[in-house]
C-alpha positions, -999 to +999 in steps of 0.1 A: +409+767-037+424+774-075+447+808-072+440+829-102+469+845-110+487+813-121+459+804-147+463+840-166+491+821-193+469+795-198+448+795-227+413+794-226+398+764-249+363+771-271+359+734-252+368+714-224+358+679-227+358+655-194+377+628-198+352+598-186+330+614-209+352+618-242+364+578-236+324+568-235+317+583-265+342+576-285+341+539-272+303+539-283+311+550-316+336+519-315+312+496-309+292+505-333+319+507-361+328+478-357+293+458-358+284+443-393+274+457-411+290+491-395+265+518-386+267+553-374+261+566-343+248+599-326+241+615-292+235+646-273+260+669-255+254+676-222+275+704-205+276+744-190+284+773-206+310+794-183+331+823-192+368+828-176+388+864-183+359+875-204+366+845-226+333+823-229+338+784-234+318+750-227+325+727-202+311+686-217+301+671-185+281+638-198+262+629-229+232+607-238+216+585-269+186+569-279+172+550-303+188+556-340+182+549-377+209+541-389+234+527-412+266+531-426+257+560-445+234+585-420+222+586-388+191+604-371+172+600-342+138+586-345+106+599-327+114+573-297+148+579-296+144+617-289+119+606-259+143+580-246+172+608-246+149+628-228+139+605-204+174+590-196+187+627-185+154+635-164+161+603-147+200+609-147+189+650-132+157+656-126+146+693-125+173+706-111+181+737-131+215+737-119+221+704-142+242+703-178+223+711-209+221+702-242+248+722-257+252+700-291+257+669-308+279+642-311+283+621-346+302+593-361+313+579-394+331+547-395+346+550-428+383+548-414+393+582-425+390+619-420+353+628-414+333+656-432+305+666-425+270+649-448+244+671-461+222+657-436+248+661-405+244+701-414+205+699-422+204+681-384+225+710-367+212+736-384+176+727-371+160+732-335+167+726-310+203+726-319+207+756-346+219+782-315+252+808-310+277+785-293+264+749-298+290+724-303+291+693-331+317+664-321+324+647-362+344+613-345+361+586-368+367+560-340+382+535-368+404+564-376+407+577-339+394+613-349+378+635-326+371+669-339+351+698-326+332+724-342+312+751-323+285+772-342+299+809-344+287+840-360+296+843-399+321+873-400+304+892-431+274+883-431+239+872-407+239+835-399+259+807-383+286+785-397+306+758-380+339+761-373+361+735-360+381+746-327+406+740-305+396+718-275+413+700-243+400+672-218+405+678-183+405+653-153+388+668-123+411+668-089+414+677-055+445+694-048+460+672-015+481+693+011+500+677+042+468+682+060+449+661+040+451+621+050+463+598+018+446+569+006+467+547+025+463+563+058+425+561+052+429+527+043+443+517+072+419+541+093+391+524+078+404+488+087+412+499+120+381+510+130+350+483+137+320+484+116+285+473+128 
């Protein structure tokens, strides 16, 4: 059980990314970047919208991609690619209503510099189905090892949404161990001592 009193002083980040998911997306982008010729990469981000201490945040748990028309200058899903990532997600999660949902896009710019949005990126993100308040966008340059996170938030002085770079962190699920919980060595010894049919 988590003691909420010990977490009150911790900041609530707008985005938490499961460490495995972060590494997998980055590695996929890197593989596309070292191809000849290098290619941009594109995929969807899956996660959950949550609230903690009256602060909204997104917990990113997974990702998917499909066929992409890509070059060093752009990347966009083909109609087949959209169907591919949707089928992959259906295979992975089925129709369970408690599964992660698409909460944004990730995209790479394999230029070896500080990645910036292109007009194509902005057109993609500011259109259905991705243009919704709170959705997120990862902009990655695997060659310069930059991983930026943006969130769609309301404009302060006018109607509409804007992409705002936000703080984020990775997380790794863990189980607290107390003295009554056997260690992995004790579990392994028990398993070795027990006969199996």
